[in-house]
C-alpha positions as CSV (number, residue, x, y, z in Angstrom):
1,M,27.6,-2.6,0.5
2,A,29.4,-5.4,2.4
3,T,26.8,-7.8,3.5
4,T,26.5,-11.5,4.1
5,E,22.8,-11.7,3.1
6,Q,21.9,-14.1,0.4
7,R,21.1,-12.6,-3.0
8,E,19.3,-13.8,-6.1
9,A,20.2,-12.6,-9.6
10,L,17.4,-10.9,-11.5
11,T,17.4,-9.3,-15.0
12,I,15.6,-6.0,-15.2
13,R,15.1,-4.0,-18.4
14,F,15.2,-0.3,-17.7
15,P,14.1,2.4,-20.1
16,I,17.3,4.0,-21.5
17,E,16.5,7.4,-20.0
18,V,15.8,6.0,-16.5
19,L,19.1,4.0,-16.5
20,A,21.1,7.1,-17.6
21,R,19.6,9.2,-14.9
22,A,20.3,6.5,-12.3
23,R,23.9,6.3,-13.4
24,G,24.1,10.0,-13.1
25,V,22.9,10.2,-9.5
26,K,24.6,7.2,-8.0
27,E,27.6,7.9,-5.7
28,D,31.1,7.1,-7.0
29,R,31.6,4.3,-4.5
30,E,28.0,3.0,-5.0
31,S,27.2,0.3,-7.5
32,L,24.2,0.6,-9.7
33,N,23.0,-2.6,-8.1
34,D,23.2,-1.0,-4.6
35,L,21.2,2.0,-5.8
36,V,18.5,-0.2,-7.3
37,V,18.3,-2.4,-4.2
38,G,18.1,0.6,-1.9
39,A,15.3,2.1,-4.0
40,V,13.3,-1.1,-4.1
41,E,13.7,-1.5,-0.3
42,R,12.4,2.1,0.3
43,E,9.5,1.5,-2.0
44,V,8.6,-1.8,-0.3
45,R,8.7,-0.1,3.1
46,R,6.6,2.8,1.8
47,R,3.9,0.4,0.4
48,E,3.9,-1.6,3.6
49,V,3.3,1.6,5.6
50,L,0.5,2.6,3.3
51,R,-1.1,-0.8,3.7
52,V,-0.9,-0.5,7.5
53,L,-2.4,3.0,7.4
54,A,-5.2,1.8,5.2
55,E,-5.9,-1.0,7.8
56,I,-5.9,1.6,10.6
57,D,-8.4,3.7,8.7
58,R,-10.6,0.7,8.1
59,I,-10.6,-0.2,11.8
60,R,-11.2,3.4,12.8
61,E,-14.2,3.5,10.5
62,Q,-15.6,0.3,12.0
63,I,-15.2,1.7,15.6
64,V,-17.0,4.9,14.6
65,A,-19.8,2.9,13.0
66,R,-20.1,0.8,16.1
67,T,-19.7,3.5,18.8
68,G,-20.4,6.8,17.1
69,L,-18.1,9.7,17.0
70,Q,-16.4,10.2,20.3
71,P,-16.0,13.7,21.8
72,S,-12.6,15.3,21.8
73,S,-10.5,14.6,24.9
74,V,-8.5,17.8,24.5
75,P,-10.6,19.9,27.0
76,L,-10.3,17.2,29.6
77,I,-6.6,16.9,29.1
78,R,-6.2,20.6,29.4
79,E,-8.2,20.7,32.7
80,L,-6.1,17.9,34.1
81,R,-2.9,19.7,33.2
82,E,-4.1,22.8,34.9
83,G,-5.1,20.9,37.9
84,I,-8.8,21.5,37.6
85,G,-10.7,18.6,39.1
86,R,-7.6,16.9,40.4
87,R,-7.8,14.8,43.5
88,D,-4.8,15.2,45.8
């Protein structure tokens, strides 16, 4: 991983079994550090996505509470696709 980004040293104590498995799955040209950094980056992204999805759900619940459940737009979209009710 050739990069110019700044890095900070951190000591992490892994359970022996986890460290052995990590060493067993890393690629030959990959450092253990690169494997761990990549795993942490993926986990951070996953948690950020979950946080955003929870916020979307919260907003959706607020809208439903304020406006009530809206009818499905699928029938209208199908009608428009088929040209029913179109103005030329």
